[in-house]
N, C-alpha and C positions, 0 to 999 in steps of 0.2 A: 406393676407395669408403669411405663412412662407414657404420658400422653403426648400427642403430636402438637408442636407449637407453631411450626411453620411448614406448609404443604405447597409445593410448586407442581404444576402440571404444564405440559406442552412448553417447555423452556428450550429455546434454541439459541444459537449464536450466529452472527453474520459478519462477514468481513467485507468491507468496502474499500477497494484500492484506489478508487478515484479514476482519473483519466489516464493513468499509466497502464494498468491492467496487463502486466506481463504473466508468464506462466509460473514463475517461482517469486516467493515473497522477497527473497534476498535481491533479485534483480530490480524489483519495484523500489525497494529501499534505496539501492545504489542510485538508480536513476533519479529519484526524489532528492537525495543528497547533493547530487551533481548539480541538479536544477537549482536548488536552494543556494549553492555557492556560486552559481553562474557559470559553471563549467559545462563542457561539452557532455552530451549524453553518452555514457560509456557503452550502450547497447546500439547506438545509431551506426548507420552504414558509413564507410570511410568517406570523409569529405563533408558530410552533413553535420550540422550543429543547431541546436535549438536556442532560441534567446531566452535569457534569464526572466524576462517579463512576460513570456508566453505562459498561458494556464491551460 
């Protein structure tokens, strides 16, 4: 028989999407990438744009 070398109980995973907080991860990544490059928010309403310095 083999003996237990490592045992883990109550392990979980948590994702923190920060201030963007959309419904899909792909949308959050696209918004983050646009913000990083100083471009308009791809999910914003027509005519509105965020500042690249805004956090």
